[in-house]
C-alpha positions, 0 to 999 in steps of 0.5 A: 618453824615448818622447815625444822618440823618437816626435817625432823619428820623426815629423819624420824621417818627415815629412822623408823624405816631403818628399824623396820628394815632391821626388824624384817631382816632379823625375822627372815635370818631367824625364820629362814637361815638360822634353821637351815644352818642349825639343822644341816650344819651346825653338827660338823661345823660349830664346835667340832670345826670340821675343815677348819670351818664353823658356821655359827656366826657371820665372822666365822663364816667370813673367815672360812676354813681351809678352803677359804671364806664360806660367803662372800656378801653380796656375791652368792656365786663366789660363796663356798657355802652356795657352791657346797649346798648346790653340790655342783662341785663333786669335791664339795658336797654339803651337808656331808652324808646328808639329804641335799638342802631343798630348792627354797632353802638354797634360794633363801640363802642365795637371797640372804648372801646377795640382798642382805649381805649375809646379815647376821643379828647380834644380841647387842643389835636387838633391843632387850625386849625383843632379845628376851622375847625370841630367847623365850620362844627359840626351841633348841635341837636338844628340846626337840627330843621332848615327847610333844615334838615327835612325830605322832605314831600309831602304837599297837594295842597290848595283849590282854587276857580278858578278851571279853571285857576288852571291846576296843583297843583303848580298852586293852590298853587300860586293862593292861595297865590295870593288870600291871597294878593287880587291879 
Protein backbone atom coordinates (compact mmCIF):
# COMPACT_ATOMS: atom_id res chain seq x y z
CA UNK A 1 0.00 0.00 0.00
CA UNK A 2 2.77 2.42 0.91
CA UNK A 3 4.65 1.47 -2.26
CA UNK A 4 1.64 2.23 -4.45
CA UNK A 5 1.29 5.66 -2.83
CA UNK A 6 4.99 6.33 -3.36
CA UNK A 7 4.72 5.40 -7.02
CA UNK A 8 1.63 7.58 -7.47
CA UNK A 9 3.34 10.52 -5.73
CA UNK A 10 6.43 10.11 -7.93
CA UNK A 11 4.30 10.05 -11.07
CA UNK A 12 2.33 13.08 -9.92
CA UNK A 13 5.54 14.97 -9.12
CA UNK A 14 6.95 14.08 -12.53
CA UNK A 15 3.81 15.26 -14.33
CA UNK A 16 3.73 18.45 -12.28
CA UNK A 17 7.43 19.06 -13.01
CA UNK A 18 6.85 18.62 -16.76
CA UNK A 19 3.87 20.97 -16.65
CA UNK A 20 5.97 23.58 -14.85
CA UNK A 21 8.76 23.15 -17.43
CA UNK A 22 6.28 23.60 -20.28
CA UNK A 23 4.91 26.70 -18.58
CA UNK A 24 8.42 28.15 -18.22
CA UNK A 25 9.16 27.39 -21.89
CA UNK A 26 5.95 29.10 -22.97
CA UNK A 27 6.73 32.11 -20.80
CA UNK A 28 10.31 32.38 -22.17
CA UNK A 29 9.11 32.03 -25.76
CA UNK A 30 6.29 34.56 -25.43
CA UNK A 31 8.40 37.08 -23.50
CA UNK A 32 11.71 36.82 -25.34
CA UNK A 33 11.46 35.01 -28.68
CA UNK A 34 8.11 35.88 -30.25
CA UNK A 35 8.58 39.67 -29.70
CA UNK A 36 11.99 39.59 -31.44
CA UNK A 37 10.58 37.63 -34.36
CA UNK A 38 7.47 39.83 -34.54
CA UNK A 39 9.34 43.14 -34.36
CA UNK A 40 12.33 42.24 -36.51
CA UNK A 41 11.28 39.44 -38.87
CA UNK A 42 7.52 39.21 -39.47
CA UNK A 43 7.41 42.27 -41.75
CA UNK A 44 9.35 40.39 -44.45
CA UNK A 45 9.08 36.74 -43.43
CA UNK A 46 5.43 36.16 -42.64
CA UNK A 47 2.78 36.63 -45.32
CA UNK A 48 5.19 38.08 -47.91
CA UNK A 49 7.59 35.14 -47.41
CA UNK A 50 10.74 36.84 -48.76
CA UNK A 51 13.44 34.37 -49.76
CA UNK A 52 10.80 31.67 -49.49
CA UNK A 53 11.05 31.86 -45.68
CA UNK A 54 8.38 32.28 -43.07
CA UNK A 55 9.31 32.69 -39.42
CA UNK A 56 5.85 32.70 -37.89
CA UNK A 57 5.83 29.00 -36.94
CA UNK A 58 8.27 26.29 -35.95
CA UNK A 59 7.24 24.20 -38.95
CA UNK A 60 8.05 27.10 -41.29
CA UNK A 61 11.43 27.69 -39.62
CA UNK A 62 12.31 24.01 -39.91
CA UNK A 63 11.22 23.94 -43.57
CA UNK A 64 13.25 27.08 -44.21
CA UNK A 65 13.51 28.98 -47.47
CA UNK A 66 15.72 29.07 -50.55
CA UNK A 67 18.88 28.73 -48.43
CA UNK A 68 17.64 25.79 -46.40
CA UNK A 69 16.24 25.29 -42.89
CA UNK A 70 16.34 28.44 -40.78
CA UNK A 71 16.87 26.52 -37.53
CA UNK A 72 18.47 23.26 -36.51
CA UNK A 73 17.07 22.44 -33.06
CA UNK A 74 19.84 21.89 -30.54
CA UNK A 75 22.50 23.31 -32.87
CA UNK A 76 22.43 27.11 -33.08
CA UNK A 77 25.83 27.26 -34.83
CA UNK A 78 24.27 25.40 -37.80
CA UNK A 79 21.11 27.51 -37.82
CA UNK A 80 20.82 30.07 -40.61
CA UNK A 81 18.69 32.24 -38.34
CA UNK A 82 21.64 32.73 -35.96
CA UNK A 83 24.05 33.31 -38.85
CA UNK A 84 21.70 35.95 -40.26
CA UNK A 85 21.08 37.87 -37.03
CA UNK A 86 24.73 37.81 -35.93
CA UNK A 87 25.58 39.19 -39.39
CA UNK A 88 28.80 37.17 -39.70
CA UNK A 89 28.12 36.36 -43.36
CA UNK A 90 28.13 39.52 -45.54
CA UNK A 91 25.51 37.94 -47.85
CA UNK A 92 23.20 37.02 -44.98
CA UNK A 93 22.53 40.04 -42.77
CA UNK A 94 19.17 40.31 -41.07
CA UNK A 95 17.06 42.19 -40.35
CA UNK A 96 17.46 43.58 -43.86
CA UNK A 97 18.05 47.32 -43.75
CA UNK A 98 17.33 47.31 -40.04
CA UNK A 99 19.40 47.65 -36.94
CA UNK A 100 21.28 44.54 -35.84
CA UNK A 101 19.61 42.71 -32.98
CA UNK A 102 20.89 43.40 -29.48
CA UNK A 103 23.38 40.93 -28.00
CA UNK A 104 20.85 39.74 -25.40
CA UNK A 105 18.26 39.08 -28.14
CA UNK A 106 20.78 37.02 -30.10
CA UNK A 107 21.72 35.16 -26.89
CA UNK A 108 18.04 34.43 -26.24
CA UNK A 109 17.63 33.04 -29.76
CA UNK A 110 20.74 30.85 -29.29
CA UNK A 111 19.43 29.58 -25.95
CA UNK A 112 16.00 28.93 -27.47
CA UNK A 113 17.51 26.84 -30.27
CA UNK A 114 20.14 25.10 -28.10
CA UNK A 115 18.50 24.36 -24.77
CA UNK A 116 14.83 24.44 -25.72
CA UNK A 117 15.18 22.77 -29.15
CA UNK A 118 13.33 25.75 -30.67
CA UNK A 119 10.20 25.07 -28.62
CA UNK A 120 7.14 26.72 -30.16
CA UNK A 121 3.94 26.69 -28.15
CA UNK A 122 0.78 25.84 -30.00
CA UNK A 123 -2.71 26.76 -28.95
CA UNK A 124 -3.68 23.11 -28.52
CA UNK A 125 -0.70 22.52 -26.21
CA UNK A 126 -1.91 25.20 -23.81
CA UNK A 127 -4.77 24.80 -21.42
CA UNK A 128 -7.77 26.82 -22.64
CA UNK A 129 -7.64 29.14 -19.63
CA UNK A 130 -3.96 29.99 -20.24
CA UNK A 131 -4.55 30.61 -23.96
CA UNK A 132 -7.54 32.84 -23.22
CA UNK A 133 -5.59 34.79 -20.59
CA UNK A 134 -2.63 35.31 -22.93
CA UNK A 135 -4.80 36.44 -25.83
CA UNK A 136 -6.40 39.08 -23.59
CA UNK A 137 -3.06 40.73 -22.89
CA UNK A 138 -1.18 40.20 -26.17
CA UNK A 139 -0.53 43.52 -27.89
CA UNK A 140 -0.53 43.21 -31.65
CA UNK A 141 1.61 45.54 -33.84
CA UNK A 142 -1.44 47.44 -35.13
CA UNK A 143 -2.50 48.08 -31.53
CA UNK A 144 0.89 49.64 -30.77
CA UNK A 145 -0.17 52.63 -32.91
CA UNK A 146 -2.71 53.62 -30.25
CA UNK A 147 -1.90 56.95 -28.56
CA UNK A 148 -1.11 55.46 -25.15
CA UNK A 149 1.71 53.36 -26.62
CA UNK A 150 3.37 56.33 -28.31
CA UNK A 151 6.43 57.92 -26.72
CA UNK A 152 5.76 61.01 -24.64
CA UNK A 153 6.59 64.20 -26.48
CA UNK A 154 6.51 67.82 -25.43
CA UNK A 155 4.20 69.83 -27.70
CA UNK A 156 4.78 73.53 -28.33
CA UNK A 157 2.14 75.77 -26.76
CA UNK A 158 -0.02 77.55 -29.37
CA UNK A 159 0.32 81.26 -30.05
CA UNK A 160 -2.61 83.21 -28.60
CA UNK A 161 -3.82 86.82 -28.82
CA UNK A 162 -4.43 87.54 -25.13
CA UNK A 163 -0.96 87.11 -23.66
CA UNK A 164 -1.89 88.87 -20.41
CA UNK A 165 -4.46 86.23 -19.49
CA UNK A 166 -2.24 83.30 -20.59
CA UNK A 167 0.48 83.26 -17.95
CA UNK A 168 1.54 79.58 -18.32
CA UNK A 169 1.81 77.23 -21.31
CA UNK A 170 -1.30 75.40 -20.07
CA UNK A 171 -3.22 78.69 -20.15
CA UNK A 172 -2.20 79.11 -23.80
CA UNK A 173 -3.58 75.65 -24.66
CA UNK A 174 -6.85 76.45 -22.86
CA UNK A 175 -7.22 79.89 -24.41
CA UNK A 176 -6.52 78.49 -27.86
CA UNK A 177 -9.39 75.98 -27.53
CA UNK A 178 -11.71 78.63 -26.06
CA UNK A 179 -10.93 81.00 -28.95
CA UNK A 180 -11.54 78.20 -31.47
CA UNK A 181 -15.06 77.75 -30.05
CA UNK A 182 -15.64 81.52 -29.75
CA UNK A 183 -16.05 81.28 -25.97
